[in-house]
N, C-alpha and C positions, 0 to 999 in steps of 0.2 A: 359154140352154144350158137348153134340157129336162130333162135330169139334173137341175143345179144346184139347190139347195135350202140357203135358211142352218139349218136343222136336220138332224142328225144326231148319233148317240153313237160316241164313239171311246173306247178303251181305257186310253190316255196324249194327253198333248198335241203337238200334228206339233212338229217340227226350226225354232224362226225362224232360217229367211238376210236378212241384214245383208244391205242395201241400199246407195246413198251416196243421201238428198236434192236433189234438185232445189234449185236456189238460189228462196229469199222472195225474190216478186212483191214485195212491200212490206211494212212494218211493222204491217199491220194484216191480217195474214194469222198463221193458228197450223199449226201441222200435224198435221194429224189421220191415229193411225193407222192401216194396211191393219189390212182383214176379212179372217178365214176365214170360207170359205164349205165347205159337203161338197157333193163330190158322190156321188150313189146309186148309180153306177156303179161306180166305183172303191172307194166308202166311206172317202174321206181327206176331211179339210182344207185344202182351197188358198186360199191367201195372196194377197189383194188388196194391191195397193203401196198406200202412206199418198196422201196429196196437201196440198196447202193449199190451205186455204180462209178467206174473210171469215167472220168469226162471225156468226151472223145475231141481229138485233135484237131482245135481252132476253133471249137463250140460253145457256148453257155446252152445252158436248161433254162428256160421258161415256164414255169411253173403254170398246171394249167388253172382255168378260174371258173367262174359261174358266167353268166353271160344273159342281159336280158332283153328282151327280147317282145315283140306284141301279144308272139301266142306262150307265153311263159316265159321260164329260166328253161338253157337249157347249159350242158360242160362244153367248155373249149378245155380239151387235153390239152397238158404239155409237150413239150416238144423241144428238141435243141437248133439251135440258132446258129447259126455262122459270123463271125464276127472277126 
């Protein structure tokens, strides 16, 4: 989607909609929460679904979070960090 970007500012966090997780594929998989993606046209964040994923070797997953600034709130996406 050309109109979507991962950065934008809002005055409050969007409402989180609960959904059921699919069955875990194996004991090796971990749950990665979905990210929020900012849509410039509608000027709102849209939730992406989470998913199961096998951890990357020598890395741990850092969940995304809302960051506050003078411009408002923005979503900082989750990422894999080397340990």
